[in-house]
N, C-alpha and C positions, 0 to 999 in steps of 0.2 A: 842704240842701246837704251835711249830714253823710252822708245816705244815698247821694248821688251819689259822694261821696269813697270810701265803703266799697265801692260797686259797682265803681268804677275800680280800687281796690287789689286786690279779689278777682279781677277780670278779668286784671290784669297781674302777678299774683304769680308765674306761671310763663310767662315770655316765649316760650319755645320752644313750649309747648303752645298758647299764644295765636296764635303765628305759623302753626303747622301747621293749626290748626283754621280760622283766618281764610283761609288759603291754599286750603283745601279748598272753603270757601264761595265764595271768589273764582273758582275754576275753574268751579264749578257755574253761577254767574251769568254768567260770561264765555261759556260754552257756550250758556246760555239766550238771552242777548242776541244773539249772533252768529247762531245757528241760527234763532231766531224771526224775525230780520230777513231772513234768506235766504228763509224761507217767505213772509214778507210781500211780498218782492220778486217771488217767483214767482206769488203770488196777486193781485198788485196789478191785473193786467188784469181779473181777475174782480171784485174789490171795487170798482174804479172804473168798471165798465161801467154805462151808463145803464139804469135799470129799464125804460124804454120803447123800448129799441133792440133790433131783431131782425135776424138775419142769414139770408139766403136762399142756399142752396148747391145745387149739383147733388146729387141723392140718391145718386149712386154714391160720390163723395167730393169733397172741396173742391179737388182738383187738376183736375177736369173742368169745363169752362166752361159758361156759360149763354148762350142767345141774347140779344143786346142788346135785342130787342123785348120781353123780359120786364119791362124797367124800367117802361115805360109801363103795362103791364098790372097791375103791382104797385101803381103809383100810384093806379089806379082802384079798388082794394079799399077797402071801407068801413072806416074806423078808422085808415087810414094817413095820417100827417101829412107827413113828409118822406122823400124817397128819394134815395139816391146809389148809386154802384157803384165797384168797384175791381178792378184786375188785379195779380197778382203779377208782378214784373219779373225777380226772380232776379239782382239786381245785385251787382257788385263793383267796387272801385276799384283799378286798375292790376294787382293780383294776385288770382287766384281765392280765395286765403286771406283777403283783406281784404273780407269780405262787407259789403254795405250793404243793409239792408232798404229796399226801394224799391217804391212802388206807383204805377201809372198810374190817375189818378182824374179825375172831372169836378170842376173846381176849385170852382165856386160851391156846388154841392150838397154836396160833401164837407165843406167848412168849416161849412156850415149844419147838417149832421147831427152833426158832431163839434165841438160848440160849446165843449168844454173846451180846444180849441187856441186859443192867444192869439198874434196877429200884428199888427204895426204896420200900420195902414190903408194907408199909402203903399206899403209893401212888398207888401201884399195886392193892391192895384190894379195894381202893376207886374207881379206874377205873372199876374194875369188877362189882361193885355195881351200878354205875351210867351209864345208857344206853346212856345218852347224853355226857358222858365223852370222853375226847380225850387225847391221850398220844403224847407229843411233843418231838422230838429229841433235844438234847442239842444245836447243831449248829443252828437249825431252831429257837429255843427259843431265842438265842442270837441275831439273825438277826432281829427278830421282837419285841424283848423286852418283850416276853410273860413269865409269871410265873404261878405257881400253884394257882388255884383259879380264874384266869382270865376267863371272858366270851368272846369268839371270834366267829364272824360270818364267815364261809367259804362258798364261792359260788362255784358252779360247772359249767364248760363250756360244760358239756355233759348232765347232769341229771337235773330234776326238781322235786319238791314235788307235792303232791296231791292238795295243795292249790294254785298251780301256781308259787310259789316262787322257785328260784334256789339257795337260801341261807339257809344253815343249821346253827343252833346255837349250840355251843359246850361249855363245861366247861373243862378247863385244869385241869386234875386230877393228872398229873405226868409228869416229864421230864426224859427221858431215856438217858443213855450214852452207850458207847461200852466198851468191855473188852480189846480193842486195839485202839490206837489213830486213826487208819485209818478206823475203822468201821464207816459206814455212819450213821450220826445222823441228817441228813438234811431233814427229812420227818416226817409225823404225821400219826397216826393210830387211828381209831375209830370203834365203834361196827357195825358189819355187820347187825345184826338184826334191829338196829335203822335205818340204811340206807334202808333196804328192806321194812320196815314198812311205810316209809315216801315217797319214790320215786315212780314214776308213771309207771315204766316198769315191775312191777311184782316182785315176790320174789322167783322164782324157778331156778335161774341161779347164777353162780359165774364167776369170771374172769379167775382164774387159780388155780391149786392145787400145794402145796409144800409139799414134804414128805421127811422123812429120812429113810434110809435102816438100817437093823441090822448090815450090814457089807458092806463097799464100794466095796468089790469084787463082791457083788450081784447086783451092779447098773445096769449092762447091762441086766441081766436076768429079773430083776424087771421091767425095762423100757419096755422090749419086752413083758412081760406078761400083763402090763397095756394097751399097744397099741393094742395087739392082742384081748384083752377083748372087746374093743370098735370098732374093725375093722368092716367095712360094716354097722355101725350104722349111724343114721342121723347126729351124731356129733362124728367124729373120733378124736383121740388124737395124739399128738406128744410129747413124753416124752424124756427129756435129762437131763444131770447133770446141776446143777446150774452154774458151771464153764463154760460149753459149751454155755448155754443160755446167760450168761452175756458177754462172749467173742463175740458171734455173734451179740449181740446188739451194742457193742462198735464198731465193725468192720463196722457197717453201716455208720459211719462217715469217714471211710477210714482206710488204713493200717498204724496205728499210729507208730507201731514198725519200719516200713521201713522209715517213715519220720524222726523219731528220729535218726536212724542209719545214714541216709544221712546227717543230720545237723552236728552230732557229728563227722562223718568221715571227712567231708570237713574241719571243723574247725581244727581238729587234724592234718590232712595232711598239711594244710597251716602252722600251728604252727611248725610242725616237720621240714619243709623246712627252715623256718625263724630261728629257734633256732639252727638247725644243721649248717646252714651257718654261723651264728654268732660265734658258738664255733670253727668251723674250722678256721675262720679268726683270732679269738683271740689267738689260739695256734700258728698259722703261724706267727703272729706278735711277738710272744715271742720265736721264734726259737733260737735266740742268748742267751736269758736268760736261756732257758732249757739246752743249751750246757754248760753254765757256771755252772748251778746247778750240771750237771753230772760231770764236772771237779772238783767240790768241794766235790764230794763223794756221791751225791744223786744217788741212784740206779735207774735203769730204771723202775722196778716195783713200786717203791715209787712215781716216777713222774707220772706213769700211774694212780695210785690211786688218786693222787692230781687233775689231770685233770678231771678224771671221777667224783670225789667228787664235783668239781666246777660245772659241768653240772647238777649233781643231786641236788645240793643246789639251783641253779637257777630255776630248774623245781619245786622244792618244795616251794620256796618262792612265785613264781608267781601262782602256783597251789593252795596253801593254801589260798592266798589272793582272788583268784577267787572263791573258794568254800565258803569262808566267805561272799563274795559279793552275791553269789547265795542264801545263807541262809537268808541274809537281804532282798533280793528281794522276796523270797518265803514267809517269815514272814510278809512282808508288803502287799503282795497280798492275803494272806490266808483269812483274814476277808472280804476283798472286793469281793472275788470270792467264798465265802463260799456257796452261794446258787447254784452255778454252778459246782464248784469243791470242795466238802466238805472235801476231803481227801488230800488236798495239804500240804504235810509234807515232808521236806527234811530228809529222814530217814538215819539210820546207814548204810544200804546196799549201798545207793548212795554215802555216804561219803567214804566208804571202796573201792568202785569201782574207785572213783576219785583218791584216794591215790595210788591205783595200777597203774592207768594210769600216774600219776606223776612220779612214779618210772620208769615205762616203757619209758616214754618220756625222762627222764634223762639218762637212759642207751643207748637208740637208738641214741640220739644226742651227747652223750659223748664218745661212744666207738671208733669211727673213729679218732677223735682228740687225744684221749688218746693212741690209738695204734700208731699213727704217732709219738707222743712224745716218746713212748716206743722204737720205732725202730730208732729214730733220731741218726745219727752218729755225734760225736762231731766235727771231722775235717770238714765234709761236711757242718755242720751248721755254723762254723766260716768262711768258705770260701764264704758263701752267704752274709756276712756283708760288 
C-alpha cells in the first residue's frame, strides 16, 4: 500500500505535466480506436465472408451479365454444394441521392447460401409467396423508418419497366438481421422473377452467381473447373472466393491497411517520444529522493518496479480514456453513417489490441527511467544536490 501511495504522489506531483502527457496518450488511443474501427468496418465484408463461398462473374468485369443458363451448368460441377444468383438493381428511394442497395435474387436459394441472414419464419414464408414482396435489412429499415406491411416505391437508375416507368412498387414482407453484429443489413432483396417479368431488357441473364463448395479445400479446383467449362465461349467467367472478390472491391478505393498503419504509427511514435521524455525528466528530478529511499532500505528492484508501474499507470489512464472516447465517437457516428458504413462497431478485438499497445507503451517509456533508478548510486546522487 505504501508503494502505491508513493507511485500516486509521484505521478500527480505536477498536475499540468500529468494532464498534458495523459492528453497526448488520450489522443493517440482515440485515433487508434476510431481509425481501426473504420478499417474493421471496411474489411468486415472480407472477414465475415464464408470460406466455402465462391463468386462467378463475367470475365470482362462485374457490370457485364451472365446467361441465366450458366446457373444449372455451375450446379452440375463436382464439389459444388449450393448455388444462387443475384442482379444489381441500382435502386434509390424518392430521390437519386437516397441510394438503396438492392438486389434481385432467387428467394429460396439466396437465403440458403447466405445462411448468416436471420429472418422470422413467418415473414420468410410471406416473402416467398408474394412476388412483389421485398426483404429489408435491419439497418436499412431503421434509416428509412420502414416496417413490415409498408408499401414502398423503389426506382432504378439503370432499368425501366415495360410501361416506361423506372419505379417498382414493393411490399415489405420481412426485416432480416445477421447472426453477427457486423453482418451487413443495409440492403434489400426482392424476387428475380418479378424483376425479369417487368423490366425491358429481357429475362435470359443474371448479374453474377454465388455458390458454396462441399469443402473449402476444393475452392481452387471448383473455380478452375467452372472457368474451364466456359472458356472460349461468348461469355467467359472469372471465379474467385468471396473473400478475394470483396477484398479486390475494397482495394479499389486505396490501400486502407497502409493508410491505417501510417496514421497509427505516426501517432504512436510521437506519443512515445513525448511520454518517454516526460518519464526521463520526472525520474531525473527525483534523483535525490530515490537516493533517500535507497538509504531508508528500499531495494533497487523495488524502486525499479515503482518507476515502471508509474509509467504503466500513466499509459493505462490515458489509453483507457482515449479508448472510451473512441467508443463514444464510433457510437455517435454509427447511425449517421449507417448507410455508408453499416458495420461501424468498436469490437472486442480492437479493444484488446489497444490494451496491448497501452502495456507496450508503458513498458517502452518506463524501462529506461526505471533502469536508471535501479542503477543509481546513492553517493553519486547526493553529490549532485
